[in-house]
C-alpha positions in Angstrom: -25.7 -65.1 -9.9 -22.8 -64.5 -7.1 -22.9 -60.8 -6.4 -19.2 -59.2 -6.3 -19.0 -56.6 -3.1 -18.6 -53.0 -3.8 -15.5 -51.7 -3.5 -13.9 -48.4 -3.7 -10.6 -49.2 -6.3 -9.3 -45.9 -6.4 -9.6 -42.1 -4.9 -8.3 -39.1 -5.8 -8.5 -35.2 -4.7 -8.1 -32.0 -6.4 -7.6 -28.6 -4.3 -7.3 -25.2 -6.1 -3.8 -23.7 -6.0 -4.6 -20.7 -4.0 -3.5 -21.1 -0.4 -5.4 -19.0 2.3 -3.6 -18.9 5.6 -5.6 -17.7 9.1 -3.1 -14.3 8.8 -5.4 -13.7 5.6 -8.6 -12.6 8.4 -6.7 -10.7 10.4 -6.7 -7.7 8.4 -10.3 -7.1 8.5 -11.9 -9.5 11.3 -11.5 -9.8 14.6 -9.6 -12.6 15.0 -6.1 -14.0 14.6 -4.1 -16.9 13.3 -4.0 -18.4 16.9 -7.5 -18.2 17.7 -8.6 -19.7 14.6 -6.1 -22.7 15.2 -6.8 -23.4 18.7 -10.6 -23.5 18.1 -10.4 -25.4 14.8 -7.6 -27.1 14.0 -6.8 -25.0 10.7 -4.0 -23.3 9.9 -4.9 -22.5 5.9 -7.6 -23.7 3.3 -7.9 -23.5 -0.7 -10.2 -21.2 -2.2 -11.0 -21.2 -6.0 -10.7 -18.2 -8.2 -14.0 -16.6 -9.9 -13.1 -18.7 -13.0 -13.4 -22.6 -11.5 -16.8 -23.4 -10.9 -17.7 -26.8 -8.5 -17.9 -28.8 -11.5 -14.5 -27.9 -13.0 -13.1 -29.4 -9.5 -15.3 -32.0 -9.7 -14.0 -33.0 -13.1 -10.3 -32.7 -12.2 -10.6 -35.1 -9.2 -12.4 -37.5 -11.5 -10.0 -37.5 -14.0 -7.1 -38.4 -11.6 -9.2 -41.4 -10.2 -10.2 -42.7 -13.3 -6.6 -42.6 -14.5 -5.8 -44.2 -10.8 -8.4 -47.0 -11.4 -6.9 -47.9 -14.9 -10.5 -46.9 -16.5 -12.0 -44.9 -19.0 -15.0 -42.4 -19.1 -16.7 -44.9 -21.3 -16.3 -47.5 -18.6 -18.7 -45.5 -16.1 -22.1 -47.1 -15.7 -23.4 -44.4 -13.2 -22.0 -40.9 -12.2 -22.8 -39.7 -8.7 -22.2 -36.0 -7.3 -22.3 -35.1 -4.1 -22.6 -31.3 -3.4 -24.2 -28.5 -1.5 -22.6 -25.8 -3.8 -23.9 -26.5 -7.2 -22.9 -24.5 -10.4 -26.5 -23.5 -10.9 -30.1 -25.1 -9.6 -30.6 -26.8 -13.0 -29.1 -28.8 -14.9 -27.1 -30.7 -12.0 -23.6 -30.6 -11.7 -23.3 -34.3 -12.3 -25.0 -33.4 -16.1 -22.5 -30.5 -16.5 -19.4 -33.0 -15.5 -20.8 -35.7 -17.7 -20.5 -33.3 -20.3 -17.2 -32.6 -19.5 -16.2 -36.3 -19.4 -15.0 -37.1 -23.5 -16.7 -40.4 -23.8 -18.8 -40.4 -20.7 -22.5 -41.5 -21.5 -23.4 -42.8 -18.1 -26.7 -41.7 -16.2 -25.9 -38.9 -13.6 -27.5 -37.5 -10.7 -26.4 -35.1 -7.9 -27.1 -36.0 -4.1 -27.8 -33.1 -1.5 -26.6 -34.1 2.1 -24.4 -31.7 2.4 -21.0 -32.6 4.5 -22.2 -36.3 4.7 -23.2 -36.3 1.0 -20.1 -38.4 0.0 -20.9 -41.1 2.3 -24.6 -40.7 1.3 -23.4 -41.4 -2.1 -21.5 -44.3 -1.2 -24.5 -45.9 0.0 -26.4 -45.7 -3.3 -23.3 -47.2 -5.1 -23.0 -49.7 -2.9 -26.9 -50.7 -3.4 -26.5 -50.4 -7.5 -23.3 -52.5 -7.6 -24.4 -55.1 -5.0 -27.9 -55.6 -7.0 -25.8 -56.6 -10.3 -27.3 -53.4 -12.1 -23.9 -51.8 -12.2 -20.6 -52.3 -12.5 -18.4 -49.4 -12.6 -19.6 -46.3 -10.6 -18.0 -42.4 -10.2 -18.5 -40.6 -7.0 -17.5 -37.4 -6.6 -17.4 -35.1 -3.5 -17.0 -31.4 -4.8 -17.5 -27.9 -3.0 -16.8 -24.5 -3.7 -17.5 -23.1 -0.4 -16.9 -19.7 -1.1 -19.6 -19.1 -2.8 -21.9 -20.0 0.0 -20.2 -18.5 3.1 -20.2 -14.4 4.0 -16.6 -13.1 3.9 -17.4 -11.0 7.0 -18.7 -13.8 8.8 -16.2 -14.8 11.2 -18.5 -17.5 12.5 -18.2 -19.3 9.1 -15.8 -17.9 6.6 -12.8 -19.2 8.4 -14.2 -22.8 8.7 -14.5 -23.3 4.9 -12.4 -24.4 1.9 -13.0 -25.6 -1.5 -12.1 -28.8 -3.3 -13.2 -32.1 -4.6 -12.5 -35.5 -4.1 -13.5 -38.5 -6.0 -13.7 -42.3 -5.8 -14.4 -45.2 -8.5 -16.4 -48.1 -7.1 -16.4 -51.2 -8.7 -18.2 -55.1 -8.3 -15.2 -56.4 -6.8 -11.6 -55.7 -7.2 -8.5 -54.7 -4.7 -8.9 -51.6 -2.6 -11.8 -51.1 0.1 -14.7 -53.2 0.5 -17.6 -51.2 1.8 -19.0 -53.9 4.2 -21.4 -51.4 5.8 -23.1 -48.1 5.7 -25.5 -46.2 8.1 -27.5 -43.4 7.2 -29.1 -40.8 9.7 -31.1 -37.4 9.9 -32.6 -35.5 12.7 -34.5 -33.1 10.4 -35.7 -31.0 13.4 -32.4 -29.5 13.5 -32.6 -27.9 10.2 -32.4 -24.5 11.6 -28.8 -25.2 12.9 -27.2 -25.0 9.5 -28.9 -23.6 6.3 -28.2 -21.2 3.3 -31.2 -19.6 2.7 -32.7 -19.1 -1.1 -31.2 -15.7 -1.7 -28.1 -15.3 0.5 -25.3 -16.8 2.5 -25.0 -19.8 5.4 -26.2 -19.3 8.5 -25.1 -21.5 11.4 -25.4 -22.3 14.9 -22.1 -23.3 16.0 -22.2 -24.9 19.4 -25.5 -26.7 18.4 -23.5 -28.2 15.4 -20.5 -29.0 17.6 -22.5 -30.7 20.0 -24.9 -33.1 18.0 -21.7 -33.6 15.6 -20.0 -35.1 18.6 -23.1 -37.0 20.0 -24.2 -38.5 16.5 -20.7 -39.1 15.7 -20.2 -41.3 19.1 -23.6 -43.3 18.4 -22.6 -43.8 14.6 -19.4 -45.5 15.5 -21.1 -47.6 18.7 -23.7 -48.9 15.9 -21.3 -49.8 13.2 -19.0 -51.5 16.0 -22.1 -53.4 17.1 -23.5 -54.6 13.8 -20.2 -55.5 12.5 -19.4 -57.5 16.2 -16.0 -55.8 16.5 -14.1 -53.8 19.0 -13.0 -50.0 18.5 -9.4 -51.5 18.9 -9.9 -53.6 15.6 -10.4 -50.6 13.5 -7.0 -49.5 12.2 -7.9 -45.9 10.5 -10.7 -43.4 11.3 -11.7 -41.3 8.7 -13.5 -38.5 9.9 -15.2 -35.6 7.8 -12.8 -32.8 8.6 -15.1 -30.1 9.9 -13.2 -29.2 12.9 -10.4 -30.8 14.8 -12.3 -30.3 18.3 -15.3 -32.4 17.2 -12.7 -34.8 15.9 -10.8 -35.0 19.4 -13.7 -35.4 21.4 -14.8 -38.1 19.8 -11.5 -39.5 19.9 -11.3 -39.4 23.8 -14.4 -40.9 23.8 -13.1 -44.3 22.5 -9.4 -43.7 23.6 -8.4 -44.0 20.1 -4.8 -43.1 19.4 -3.8 -40.0 17.2 -2.0 -42.2 14.7 -5.0 -44.1 14.2 -6.8 -40.8 13.0 -5.6 -39.1 9.9 -6.5 -35.6 9.1 -6.3 -32.8 6.5 -8.4 -30.0 8.4 -4.9 -28.2 9.2 -4.5 -27.2 5.2 -8.1 -28.1 3.7 -10.1 -26.6 6.1 -13.9 -27.9 5.9 -14.7 -29.1 2.1 -17.9 -30.5 2.8 -18.8 -33.7 0.7 -15.0 -33.4 -0.5 -13.1 -33.8 3.1 -13.7 -37.6 3.2 -12.5 -38.7 -0.7 -9.8 -36.0 -0.2 -8.4 -37.8 2.8 -8.9 -41.2 1.5 -6.2 -40.6 -1.4 -3.5 -39.9 1.2 -4.2 -42.7 3.2 -1.6 -45.6 2.6 -3.6 -49.2 2.1 -2.5 -52.2 3.5 -4.5 -55.8 3.3 -6.8 -56.4 5.7 -7.0 -53.5 7.4 -10.1 -52.1 8.6 -11.5 -48.2 8.2 -14.3 -46.6 9.8 -15.6 -43.3 8.3 -18.0 -41.0 10.1 -19.7 -37.7 8.7 -22.2 -35.4 9.7 -23.8 -31.6 8.2 -26.5 -29.6 7.4 -29.9 -31.4 7.8 -28.9 -32.4 10.5 -27.6 -35.5 8.3 -24.9 -38.3 9.6 -23.8 -41.2 8.3 -20.9 -43.9 9.0 -19.3 -46.8 7.0 -16.9 -49.4 7.7 -14.4 -50.8 4.8 -11.7 -53.6 4.7 -8.8 -52.9 2.7 -8.2 -56.0 0.1 
């Protein structure tokens, strides 16, 4: 039997309505709008209120993605949720979202790979679909980062936002065919970004910054080599939206024009596993274009993927 390629047929985003500009921090932290923007590229971020959970945001993005794909929750064969900010330790956020998707009976599980979670989840979806086991998979990246950052820690609180993105991956169809995915992990760097069992995020910013650039460059080089293509043949470079300076450093290594690099970090900040699907929603798709996506995060995880638009 001929297997159909795994294809992202729809992506959608949800951002909570509360906008938090950089000026918000000037009243109680030693910082300024200009200082934050110069070092991160962030102008504002969205923060969910106390009544909205990670699963609530994931549900919103999921419903939009399903509508765009023209399928119902009953059509889902598998539900995957990439998150580092679950509603609770048990049961999974995937189970909670499944319960809120009316008619969904699909098996569901969480994937914990920090900011690389969406691409890690996409690798699982690709494997299941190309094995023939499932036909329709819903992948959600959703994060309530405000629940894990210290509001008085300038090194983290200015960087993160809340939000969700979701994609429907099908066997065949029109959309972004998933050509190749690579995953990686530098476990010895687990100390560089972590959340203790009871506490808030701790981050060694410079170590994360340097490693993200290094692994980002290596991942792009590996994918180009495996696909036997040049960087000039890539139409869209879709980066995890962590820090604009990281993106710009990698951009300079490959001399890629800015018009090929869509960004959302200026108004979303770092939404961890949600950032790539949030960005995918906004990119206009044209047939026969190539997309290269790169992510990196705590662990130290990293991942990359190449898509072709059909």
